C-alpha positions, 0 to 999 in steps of 0.5 A, a space after each residue: 508870496 512864494 518866489 522862485 529863489 524861496 527855500 520853500 519853492 525849491 522843496 516845493 519844485 524837489 517834491 514834485 520832480 521825486 514824485 514824478 520819478 516814482 510815478 505818484 500823481 500829483 496835484 494842483 492842490 498838493 503843490 499848493 499845500 506843500 509850498 504853504 507847509 515848507 514855507 511854514 517849516 522855515 518859519 513863513 507863517 504867512 504865505 498863501 500859495 493861490 492859483 496865481 502862484 500855482 501857475 508861476 510855479 508850474 510856468 517857471 518849472 516846466 510842470 504841465 498837468 496831464 491825465 494817464 491813459 492806460 495802465 497806471 504805473 504802481 506806487 506806494 499809496 502810503 508814501 504818496 500821503 507823505 
């Protein structure tokens, strides 16, 4: 389980913030995959970022997914895939 104060949780929150600042779309599955990747990078290969974890992460970090209407902001597609 990834907790609020975990290193991978902080790294994930920073990644979301950076992508939002760059107007790069962020999705739930992307956040979950990155959280598991960050946990694995610090040696916690047993971590599973479940839907419940995602709900808690969004709540703790005040993240709300919204649909964007109208003109979209420009962003680097290659950067979004990293």
